N, C-alpha and C positions, 0 to 999 in steps of 0.2 A: 507495498498503501503506499502512494507517495505521502512520502510527509514533508510538512514544509519547520522552519527552523526561526526561530525568531532572534534575533542579535539587535538588542537592547544597549544602542549606546549613551554611557551614562562615567566620564575617563574624562570630562571636563574641570575647572576648577573655578568657573561661572566669578568671575572676575570684576562681572557689570552687579553680577547678584550680588555679590556679599562672600561667597562660601556654593563649593560643592555643591548641583544643585540634586544630585540625586539622595541628601542630604535631609532636604529642607524639607517640608512636611505643605501635605494636603488635604483637611477635613483632619487632619490630626494621625497622617500615614506618609513615614517617608513616600520620597518622592521616587524611587527604588523598588518601591513594594508593592506600589499602585499601578508604575507599570510595568513591569517583571507581572501581577497577580491581570494588566488587561491581557498583558498577550494569552499567559495561560484562560485563559475561561475565553479568547480567541478563538482555542484551539490549537498555537502551535508549539513544536515540541522535538526534538531537542528548543530547549531556548540556552542561551549564552547570556551572557551578563560581561560588559568591556567596561572596565575601571581604569586609571589613572588618580585621578585627585585624592586622597585619602581612602586611601587604595583599601585597609585595615580596616576603618572605621564604615564601609561603605559594606563591604566582604562579611564582617561582622553581624549584618542586618537581615543579610537574604537567607534564607532559611537552608538552604543549599549550597554552604558555597564551595561545594565541587565547580558550575552555575559559572564562575566569575572568569574570566578571559583580562590574565593588566596587558596596557598596550603601555609596552617600553616608554616608545616619543610620547604619549596626550599631549605634552606640552606642548606641540608642535601644532594639533588641532588635530581635528573628525576626524581626516584620511586616516594618521595613523591608529582612532580606533577602528578605525574601518578597517582598514588593512589583516588588524593584530583582527576581528572578529573572524574575520569572509574567508585568513588562512586555517584557522579552530577549525569553520566549521564544514573551509574541504578536506578536513579526514573524515567523515561526515560519512556515512553511508551510502551508494546510490541512489537511495530511495530517499533522498532526502533532496527535495528536487530546487527549492527556489529558498533564500532566507526575507524573512518579510521583518526590515530595519527600520525600530524604533527608535527615539529620538527620547532620555528623562525628561524632560522639561515640559512638556504635551499633556499638561495631567487635564485635560478636557476629551484630548480622546478616546471614546467607548470602542468595548472588549467586538461591541456590532459592525464598525469602523478598522477595525483589524481583518475579523475575520471575513469583513464588502471585502479586502483586498484579497486577501490572503487566500480567497476562492478560484482568483486567477490564476493561484498558482499551473504553472509546467516549465521544466526545466530550462527554454526559450522565452517566459516569460520578463515583461519591464513593465512596470506597472505601478502605479500610487497615489495615494488618497490626493482626491479633490475638494475643496470646500467652498460650496459657490463657484466654484470657475474654476478656483483658484489651488494650482498644487500643492501639494501640503506630506504631510506623513501622517501615517507609514507609508515606507515604502519596498515593493518587491520583487527586488529581483531574481530569474532563473539559475540554478546553475553555472548551465553556459558560459555565464559572462563573470563566475566570483573572478575569479584571475588575472584578468582585464580590468577588472572594476580595481579588482586590489591597487596592479601595479600603477595607476591613473593617478589613486588616491593623493592627495597632497592638501597640507596644511589643513586651513579651516572647511572648505570645500567638499569635503567628503565624495557624493560622487557625483556633485551640481555638474560640472565639467561632464562626467562624463552620461548624463542624463540629458543633459543642453542638446537639443534639438535630436534626438532617437525618431525617428518616425515609427518607430514599434513603441512608444510606449502610453500606455491605453493610462488615461484618468480613468478613474473610479469615481465618481461622483458619494461624498460621505460626508453632504453638509447637514442632510435630515435625519444624521446621528451623533452630532455636535461637534463642536471646535475645532479646532487644525489649530488653532492661536497658541503658540506658546511662553515660558514665561525670563522673559529678560532678567529682569530687575524686582524687587521687593516690593513695590508696587502693583507688577503688574495682578499680585494676586486678591483676590478678595479680604479688605483689613492690613492689608500692605502698606 
């Protein structure tokens, strides 16, 4: 049976936020646990969580610390995290046909939105959520592309450059299931 792996990028230092967003709380729950629960509820398996800043503190929050992947060059940006995660996923059995890439600072992305994007899975898929027509996260990457994306991931752009202009990119509308709004600063949160 084909599986969709969940890849949660949670390595950033959160400079504009004032600390690692993986440790920040939303409705009394750390972002990293909320995002992990969202991926699990959407049926992603296995799940890997890419860590960097405050890695030990974040790992200690995880119900299963073995899902953690340390991005050695995390301070250079999301590209390093994405590369580290895709390299680990490449070791999974061939029935893992796609990776659903999710960011830790998206507390309003619902499990329904993740599941809707994950439903597009195939080895050659390139799909991403859209909210009222605006491309967002999560992003679904077919296994066929993992090595190519990992090789091109640089700086804080992750897969943005690789995704730009791809004719096969499918937008999956999820605006009816939540918001793709991210959290950059503490005042982006209710009561922040």
